[in-house]
N, C-alpha and C positions, 0 to 999 in steps of 0.2 A: 549331696548327702550320701548316697550309695557309694560313690567313689571314695569318699572320705572313710567310710566304714571298712571298705575293702582294703584301703591303705593301712588302716589301723590293724586289721587282722593280719595283714602281711608282716608288718613290723613286729607285732607281738609274737607271731609264729616264728619268725627268724630268731628273736631274742630267746624264746622258749627252747628252740632247737639248740642254740648255742649253750644255753644253761644246762640242758640235759647232757649234751656232749661233754661239757666240762665236768659235770658230776659223775658221768660214767668214767671219765679218766681218773677223777679223784678216787672213786671206788676201786678201780683197777689198781692204782698205785698203792692204796691202802691194803688191798688184799695181797699184793705182791710183797709188801714189807712184812705183813703178818706171816705169810708163808716162809719168807726168808728167816724170820725170827724162829719160827717153829722148826724149820729145817736145821738151824744151828743147834736148837735145843735137842732135837732128835739125834743129831750127830754126836753130841756130847754124851747123852744118855745111852745111845746105841753102842758107842765105842766102849763105854764102861761096862755095858751088859755083855759084850762079846768076851771080855776078859773074865767074866764070872762063869764058872763051870756049870752052873745050874741053868737049865733051859728056860725056866720060867722067868728069868730076868728079862729076856726080850719081850715076853708077853706083858710084863709090868710096864716096860717102856711104851709099848703100843697103847696100853690102857690109859697111861698117864697123858699121853699126847691126845688121845681120842676124847678126853674129857673136855677139851676146849670147845666152846660152842661154834667156833669157826672151822672146825674140822669134822668132816663127815666120815672119813675112813682112813686107817693107817695099816700098812703092811710092811714086813721086812722079808726080803728074798735073798737067796744066795746069788752067786754070780751066774748061775744057770737059769735063774728065773723061778725056782721053786720057792714057795712061800714057807718062811720059817716061823713067822708070827703075824697075826692079823686080827683086826677087830671082827672079822668074819671067820670063826673057827673052822667052817666047812672048807675053807680054801687052803688050810695048812697042808704042805707037802705037794701041792698042785701047781701046775704052770698056769697062772692067771694073767700074765702080762700080755698087753697088746703088742702089735708089731712096732708101734711108735715107741713104746716103753722098752722093748727089747734092744733098741738102738743104744740105750744108756747102760747096758749090762757091763761093758768093758771100758777101760780107759777113762773113768770118771774120777777126777781128783777133787771136785768141789760140787756143791749143790747146783742142780739145774732145774729151771722152771720152764714149763712148756704147756701147750694145749694138745689134748688128745684129738682123736677123730671126731668126737662130739663137741669139740671146742670148749671142753671143760679144763680148767686150770689144775695142774698138779705139780708137785715138786719131788725130785729124787735126790737123796743125800747119800754120799758114800760113807760106809762105816769101816773104819781102819783099825787094824790091830797091829801094834808095833810098826806103824807106818805102812802096812800092807793092806790092800783092799780085800775085805773079807765078805761084806754083805752090802745090800742097798736098802735104804728106808724110803718108802713111798708114802707121801701125805696127800690126801684128797680133800680139798677145802669144802666147807659148807657155806655156800653163798646165799642161803635163804635170808639171813638177816640183812645182808647187803641188798638183796632184791627188795625186801620190805622197806628198807631205808630209801632205796631208789624210788620205789612206788610212792612212798609218802612224800618224798621230795617232788616227784612228778605231779602228784595230786595238788600239793601246795602251789607248785608253779602254774598248773592249769587254772586253779582257783584265782591265783593272783592275776594271771593273764585275762581271765574272764572279767574279774573286777575292774582291771585297768581298761579293758575293751569297753565294758558297759559304762564306766565313768566317762571315758573319752567320747563315747557315742552320745551319752546324755548331754555332756557339755557342748559337743559339736552340734547336737540337735537343737539345743536351746539357742546357741549362737546362730545356727542356720535359720531357725524359725524367726528369730528377731530380724534377720536380714531378708530372708525369702518372703516372709509375710508382708513386709513393707513393699518389697519389689512386686509380689503378686498383686497386692492391692493397687499399686501404681500401674501395673500392666492391665488389670481389668478396667480401671478408670480410663486409661489411655485408649483401649479398644472401644469402650463405650463412647468416648469423645470423638473417635474417628468415625464411628457409625452415625452419630448424631452430634455435630459440632455445637448445636444450639442447647443441648442438654448438659448443663454443668451442675446438676443437682448433687453429684458425688463429691464435688469440690467445695471447700478445701479438704484434702485428705488428712486424717489424723496422724500425728507424729508422736510416737511413744518411746523413742530411743534417740541416741545421739550418734548413730552409725553413719557411714557414707550414704547408705540407702535413705536414711532419714533426711540428710542434707539434700540429696537428690529430690526427695519428695517435696521438701520445703521450696526448692527452686522451681519445681514443676507447678506447685500451687501458685507461686508468684506469677509464673508465665501464664497460667490459665486465667488468673485474676486480671492481668494486664490485657490479655486477649479479649476477655469478657467486657472490660471497660471500653476497649476499642470497638468491639462489636456493638455495644450499647450506643456509643456515639455515632457509629456508622448507621445503625438502625434508626436512631433519632433523625439523622440527616436524611436517610431514605424516606422516613415517614413524613418529614416536612416536604420533601420533593414530591412524594406521591400525593400528599394532601393538596399541594399547590397545583399539581397536574390535574387532579380529580375535580377540584372545586373552583379553579380559575374560570372566570366567565369568558375565556377565549380558548381557541383550539391550539393544542400542541401536537406536533408530529415529528418523527425522525425517519429519515430515508437513507438507504444504502446506495451504492454506486449503480445499482440496477433500477433505481427509482421505486423501490418497494418500501412499503410501510414497515418500519421496525417496531415502532411503538406509537400509540396515540392515546389521548385522554378521552374520557367519556363525552366531554362537551363537543369535541370534534366529531365523534361518532354520531352524536345527535344532530350535528350540523349536516352531516352527509346523508343521514338516514340509513346507514349501515350499522350493524352491531360492532362492538369492540373486536370480537374474534375475527370477523370477516375482513377487517383492515389488515391484520398482521400477515405479512408475506405477500400481500396483494400489491400490484403495481398501481401507479397513479392513474394510468389510462383505464384501469378497471373500476375506478371510483368516480373520477371527474369526467366531464364531457371532453371530446378530443381537443377542442380549441384551448380550453383552460389547462388540460393535462399537458399538451405540448409546450405551452408557455412556461408552466411550472417546471417541467423536466429540463428545459433549456436553461433555466435559471439555476437549478440544482447542479447541473453539469458545470456551469460557470463558477459556482462556489467551490466545488470539488477541485477545479482546475486552478483557481487563483487563491483560494483560502480566505477570501475577503467576504464579509457579510453583504447582503443585498436587502435594502429596506424599501417599504412602500411599493411593493409589487402588486398591481391591481389585476385581479382575475374576474372576468365577467362572462356569463353564459345564461342561457334560458333553461328553466326547469318547469315542465308541465305548462309551457306557454307563458311563464312569468319570469321576469329578469331576476337574476341573482348576481351578487358581487361580493368578492372577498378582498381583503387587504392582507398581504403576506409579508413577513419579515423573515429572511433566511440567514443562517449563520453556521459556520463550520464547528463540528464537535471533534476535537483533537484527542489523540491518545498521548501516552508518555513520550513516545518517539516523535511527537510534534506532527505526525501525519494525520490528515483529515480522515476520520473513520466513518462518520455519518454527517449528514446535514440536518440541522434542526430547523423547524419552521414554526413560527407563531402566526396563527391565522385568525383573523377577525372578520366576522360576517357583517358586512356593511350594507346588506340588502335593505333592511328596515331604515337605516340611516339615509340611504339614497332615496328611498320612498318618502321618508319624512321630509327630506329637502325638497323633493318634487311636490309633495303635498303643501309644504309651506309656500312654495312659489305659486301653486294654484290658489291657496288660501289668500295670499296677498292680492292676487288678481280678483278673487271673489270679493275681498274686502274693499278693494278699490272700486269694483263694479257696484257694490252696495252703497258706498259713499256717493258715487256718481248718481246712482238711481235715486238716493235720498235727496241729493241736491236738485236733480231734475224734477222730482216730485214736488219739492218745495217751490221751485220756480214755476211749475205748472199751476200751482194753487192760485196764484195771483190772476193770471188770465182767465182761469176757470171761474173765479168769482165775478169777473167782469162779464163773461159770456152768460153766466147764470143771471146776473142782473139785467142784461140786455134782453134775454129770452123772457124774463118776467115782464119787462116793459112792453115787449112785442105782444105778449098774450093779453095785455090790458087793452090793446087796440081792437077795433071792430074788424075781426078777421073772418074770412070765409071758412066754412067748416073744414075744408081740406087743408087750408093753411094752418088753422088751429091744430089739426091733427099732426101736421108736420112739426109745429112748434112744440107740441107735447112730447113727441118722439125725441126731438132734439134735447128737450129738458131731461128726459130719462137717461139719454146717453151721456149727457154732461154730468149728471148725478153719479152715474156708474163710473165715469172716469175719475171723479172726485173721490169716490170710495176706494178705488184702486190706489190712488196716490196716498190717501190716508193710511191704508193698510201697509203700504211700502214704508211710510214714515214710522209706523208702529214697530215694524221688524227692525228697523235701524236704531230707533230710540227705545230700547227695552228698559223697563224699570228694574232696578237692582234690589228692590224690596218686595216680599210677597204680599199679596192682597187677595181679597175675595173676588173671584171672577166667575162669570157664567160660562161653563164649558161649551154649551150650545152656541153662544155668541162667538167664542173663539173658533169653533169649527166653521161657522158661517163665514167669518172673516177670512179664513184660509181658503175655503172653497171659492169665495169671491175672486181671489187672486188667480184661481185655476179655471175660471169659467170659460175664458177664451180657448184654452187648450182642450177643455172638455168638449166644447162645440166643434173644434177642429178635428179631433179624433173621433167624433161621433160616439162619445162614451155616454151610456145611460146612467145618470146619477140618481141614486135613491138615498134620501135622507130619512133616518128613523131615529129621532132623539127628542127627548122632552124639552119643553121650552125653558124650564128653569132648573138648572143643575149647578148650584153654587159650589165652589171649591176654593179653599185657601191655597194659593199657588203663585208661581212666577208666571204671569200671563204670557210674557214674551217667549219664555222657554217652551211653554206648551204649544204656542203657535209654531215654533220651530219644529217640535216633535210631530205635530199633525201635518205640517208642510212636508217633512221628510217622508212620512208614511204615504201620504196622498201622491206626492211626486213619484215615489217608487212604484206605486200602483199604476199610475199613468204610463210610466216607462215600460212596465211589464205588458201593457196592452197595446203598445206602439208596434206596428202602424194599423193593426186591424180593428182597434176599438174593442168595446166590450161593455161590461157593467161594473160600476163602482158603487158599493153600498157602504154608507157611513152610519153607524148606530152609536147611541149614547143613552144610557138609562141607569137608574139606581140599581144596585146589585149587592150581593153578599159573597164573600170568599173566606172560607175557613172561619166562619162566625163573625167576620168583620164587615160592617156596613161601609159602602163606598159607591163609586161611580165606575162603570165599565164602558170603555170606548172601543169600538171595533171598526177596522178598516178592511174591507174585503174587495177583492178584484177577481176577474175572470181571465187574468193574463196568463203568461207562459209558466208561472210557478217557479219554485226554487228547488234545485236538485238536492238530493239527500246529502251529498258531500259538501255543497255550499252552505246548507243549513247549519252545519257544525261550526262554521266560521263567520256567520253573518254579523255577529256582534263584536268581532275582533277589529282593532284599528287597522286601517289601510287595506282591509280586505274588500274587494269589489269585483263584481262580474261585468262591470261596464268600464273596460280598460280605457276606452277613448275619452269618456266624459266623467267617469266616477272618480271620487277621491278616496273612497273606502272609509270615510269618517261619519257618514250620515247616520247609520244604525248604531254605530258606537256612541256617538253623541246622544242619540235618542235613548239608548239604554242608560246613559249617565243621568239624563233628565228624569227618567222613570225612577231610577234609584234615589235621586235627590228628593223626589216626592213620595218616597216610601212605597212605591207601587211595584207591580210585577207585570211581565209581558209574556204572552204565549203566542207561538207561531204555528199555524197549520198550513200545509202547502201540498199541492199535487202537481207534478211536472210531467207526468205521463198519463196516457189514456185519453178517452174521449172528452172528459171534462178536466180542465186545469184551472189553477187559481191559487191565491194565497189569502190568508186571514191573519191579521195582527190584532190581538185582543189585549187591551191594557186595562188594569184595574188600579184605581186610585182610592186609598182609604179615605173615609169622610173627614178625618182629622187633617188631611192634607199635609203640606210641608211644614216643618218646624224650623225656624231660623237656626243656622249653625249646626244642623244635625243631618246625618245621612243614614240610609238603610240599604242593605243589600237586596237586590231584586231576585225574584225567583224566575229567571229566564228559562223558557222551555220551548223546544221546537218539536213539532209533532207532524208526522206524515199522515195524510188523509186521502 
């Protein structure tokens, strides 16, 4: 804009100078023509006045010529330069000519126009008498009016130039504003977009003209809209991928050529036990045990080298003394140049699956053992009945006191064996429908199965329960529950023995009437860390013999009967032991209903 204004000033200035120069030339020519005319008139009048013998004739000629507004002064001199007549009477008879004027005193045959030392124009005309030079007429022009005309013209020219300059400037400013405003708005929006590519709130930019800048703005609006659509599609794709990585129930990881984690999802971070941030930039050897890390690194190197995926790679190691296993699928991640940039890995934690498979195998063995035990118990019943009848017949004979005592002992032992077989059959042939059962009798039946082990371990058994405690329940499942708790208590007291206390009595909990059953032992207790996991499936502290399902199944049974279980245990100090306290509401179980238990573990 400033350059345009300067150019306009330059053009207008040049035009003004040319116009002034031209007008000055016009004025000069006009003045010269006027002086020529006046000199001709003076010559005619002067020649006539010289022939008149009266001296005032020259004075009249001077006066007549001086009346013209374009004449400032007139004088007539002789050939020596003395004034004969003049508009200034004080100069008559005096030598008033300048040196330049004196050069025209002789040999002048026609009017001559020249500038004096002050650059003022004047004209000298010869006055002839009978063809002979007698005097000279000097005319001094009055250029005041010419100067006024010139100043007026100059003023008009300057006003016109200012008007033209202002008009051009305004028009140029309007045009420049229409262009530069659009460009400035486009520039600001572009800079904002460069600083924050996600912020497109300024777009689309408004278009209020049809200039090239407006067309450029329209094209830029279209480009930003297309980029925004592409970014939206890309963001949606990234959101889908991030959602898949974040919520997939499997681990995802990406590795570089130095076997470092480039990215992982949260599920894998939870699998490893390290935070998401600790994985990034960390090597595999810094996260996994040496054996598993070496195997995984070797496979990653093979994928980088061959570009072929590897599936079903098994990784196994021990963590805190417990086996862990992963199943890995590795694949190359290529760039546009078809070079393998990273290696991606899909990792599935198969630890629980393998534990489950192992548990199923153990369960099958236990089920087979149970069926075999039930079959043996059933087969034992027949000879037991025969032995019982034979002992009855023997006791009817006339026996000596000692023989009768032996027969009585034999009868008691046979009865005990019969009860054991009956209890075994009850565990195997559990009822599928709930019924009213006596909790005390259920406890007695379970304790009967463990009498031999109680005696072997020299465990002091203390029973403290009421004779009649009816409860609407699944009797077989409660037997399994009590058997699990009593069996765990005996395991905790192995091999040093101790004391086992079994209590059952009416109670209230949170204003609800019911039955509370407690199984307490003086065994080794449960550590605080183990107490947080005892009701989880497959968790066991008896790696060699335990399945990790006993307490989990027990909690399910308690839940099915709308009960709650509390655990108190002490594993350190002079006195150790564990207490399981189970509360069953008096309403018992309802068919086809379940309730959540309030499981609680307490240190004591």
